Structures are given as C-alpha cells and as structure tokens.
N, C-alpha and C positions, 0 to 999 in steps of 0.2 A: 504494500500500500504506500502511495506517495502522499505525504501530508504537506500542505502549503500553509504558510502564515498569511492570512488575508487581512487587509486593512491595518497595516502596521502603524504604530504610534511612534513617530521619529523622536529621537532624543540624542543630543550631542553633549559630550563632555571633553574639555581640554584643560590645560594647565598654563598659567602665566604668573608665577610667584613674583617676578620682577615688577610687573604692573601693580600688583597688590602692594608691594613695598613702596613704590613711587606715589601711589594715591592715598595711602593710609592716613598720613597726618592731615591732609586736606579734608578727608571724609570725617575723621574724628572731630576736627574743629567745627565742622558744620553740625554734626550730631550733638555737640556740646552747646550749641546756640539755642537757648530756650525759646527764642522767637520763631524758630523753624520746626519745633516739635509738633507732630501731628496730634490732633485730638481724637483720632480714630483708632489708635492702638495703645495698649497698655505699655508696650515697650517703646524705646526711642525710635522714631521714624520721621522722615520728612514727607510722608505721603499726604497729598492734598488733591482731592478729586477735581477741584476747580482751577488749580494753578500748577503749572509745571515748575519743577525745581529751578530751571534756568530763568524763569520769570521772577523768582523770589530772590535769587542771588546771582552774582556774576561768578562763573566758574573760572578757576585759575587754569594755567596752562596744562598742569598735570591732569586735571579733571576733564578738560576739553579733549585732550589726547585719549584719555580712557573712554569717554563717551563715544568718540569717533571710532575707536578700535572695536568696542562692543557692538556698535551699530553695524559696522562692516561684517563682523562675525554673524550677527543676526540675519543680515541680508544674504550672506553666503549660505547659511543654513537653509533659508527659504528657497533659494535658487536650487540647491542640491536636492530638495524634496519635491521640486516641480512647480513652485510658484513663479509666475511671470512678473518678476519684480520690476522689469523695464516698463511695465504698464501700470505700475502702482506709484503712489505718492507717499513714500515711507519716511518716517521720522522715528526718533528714539527719545523716550521719556525715562528719566532716572528717578529712583527713590533710594534713599540710604536708610538702612535699618541696623539697629544694634540690640541684640538680645543679651540679657543677663540670666543668671540662674533662676529657673522657674518659669521663664517666658516660653510661649509656644504660639503657634498660629494654626487655626483650625483649617479643615479642608475647604478649598475654594478654587475658583477659576478666575481668569482675567477676561471678562466679557468684552468683546469688541477689539481685542488685541490679536494681532496676527501671530506674533511669537513673543515669548517671554524668556528672560534669561536671568540667572543669578550669578554674581561674581563674588566669591568669598575672599574678602580683603583681609579678614582676621578670623581664623578658625582654630582656636586653641583646643587642646585635648578636652574631650567631654562635650564638645559642641554638638548640637542636634543636627542630624542630616536632613536633607530635602527628601521627602517621600512623594513619589508620583503614583497616582491611583489609576487603575485600569478604567478607561472611559466607558467601557461596556458595563453598565451598572449592575446587570444581573450576575456578574462574576462573583460579587460578594454575597449573593443569596443562594449559591449552589450548595445544597445540603449533602453532597456526596463526598466520600473520602477521596482525596487526590494527592498525588505527589506534586510538590511545588516545582514547576518548570515554566518556561515562557508561555505555555498555553494555558496554564491553570492559575498562575499567581495573580493576585488582585492588587498588588502593590510592589513598587520597586523602591528600595532604599539605597540612596546614593552613597558612595564612598568618597568623601571629600577631604580636602586639606586647604590650607591657605594658598590662594592662587587658582583654585578650581573655578571653572566657568561651565555652567550648564545652560542648555538652550532647548526649548520645547515649544510646541504650538500653544497658543493662549487658551484653548479649550481644555487642555489636560488639567484635571483636578490634582492639586498638590497640597501638601501640608508640612508643618514642622512640629515634631513632637516636643515634649518638655525639654528645654535646654538645661544642661548641667554644668556649663562653663560660664565664665564671665567674659564679656566683651566679644561676643560673636558678631562680627560686622559684615554686612552683605550689601552689595549694590544690586538692586533690582533694575533691569533694563527691559522696557516694553517696546516692541517694534509695532508702530501704529501706522495704519493706512489712512491717508486723508488729512 
C-alpha cells in the first residue's frame, strides 16, 4: 500500500544567533518602556491591534535590518509553498514579547495574516517552546489508541534555542505552555497582504 500525506501544513525553522545578539539590547529597551506595554496581555508585549510598532517608535538600524531580514524570510517561505507573492502587496508587522516564569499564551491563530513567524532573541534554559496544533480539529477527538507519528499526532512541539526562527501560515493554531524561565524574549513577525 502506498500512503501519501495530503494537505501538508508547511513549517520552517532556521537559526540566526548572531541576529539575536545584535537586536537584543534594542528589543529589551523597548520592552522596558512602560508607554509601549500592551494592555492585552499579562506578560510584557508591544502588541497593539490598532497601531503598528513602527508607528509608535522609530526603529534603530539594528531593528530595521532585523525587520527586513525577517520579512524576506517570510516572503521566501510563501514563495516556496506556492504563493504568488509578485501579485501581492506584502508588508511585515512586528511585536516584541517577553515572558517571565509562569507566563503562557493560550491556543490561537492570527486571522487575516498570510504567514506568521517567531524569532527567539533570548531563550534561556527552561523557556517554553512554541506548540503548533494540527489544523484538522477532529484529530484531537479521535478516541482510538494510536502510535504518535506524522499522521496521528495532534501537536508539534518545537525544539528551540536563542536565534531560532520559525515560520508558518497564519491559520495554524499555536500556543505557548507555562514558561519556567525568566526573560524569554520573542519577536513576532506577521506577513500581511494589503
């Protein structure tokens, strides 16, 4: 019998610890600014659904370089999985997040986002991984015994370190379990059309 994997969920992971080192101090100083703290999350975040980070502050050269680099990675990811990016009007929105011990983020998607990415600027030992959930909702309701493999798993837990970059389509549900480290710093980059 020949078995094919149909309707794959694309996911990319690569490493750039040098970029994390170059951007860390700028990102930390922004996260330390009380005027930029989001009212939407219990942990430190610059998330604002009505205003882009670049409209709230001027990015320094290191952050402009980082944004452009992450945007190009996102566009390359979309091209590789078949998107006609030449016919799209793509841009990149940034959000900075810092989790401390006990912080977490429930399962969610990024509606209206073509691709999402996370760049792990500081990922100390004990930091919570990114978990990606199978978009086929029925996978979590199957009451039969199975071996965990790419066909039966309902969740993928990433193996991350400082400098890791993950990219996935915006419809993929994801979460962050309870963090057990201090100072887990992540750049969220969303690739938006329009």
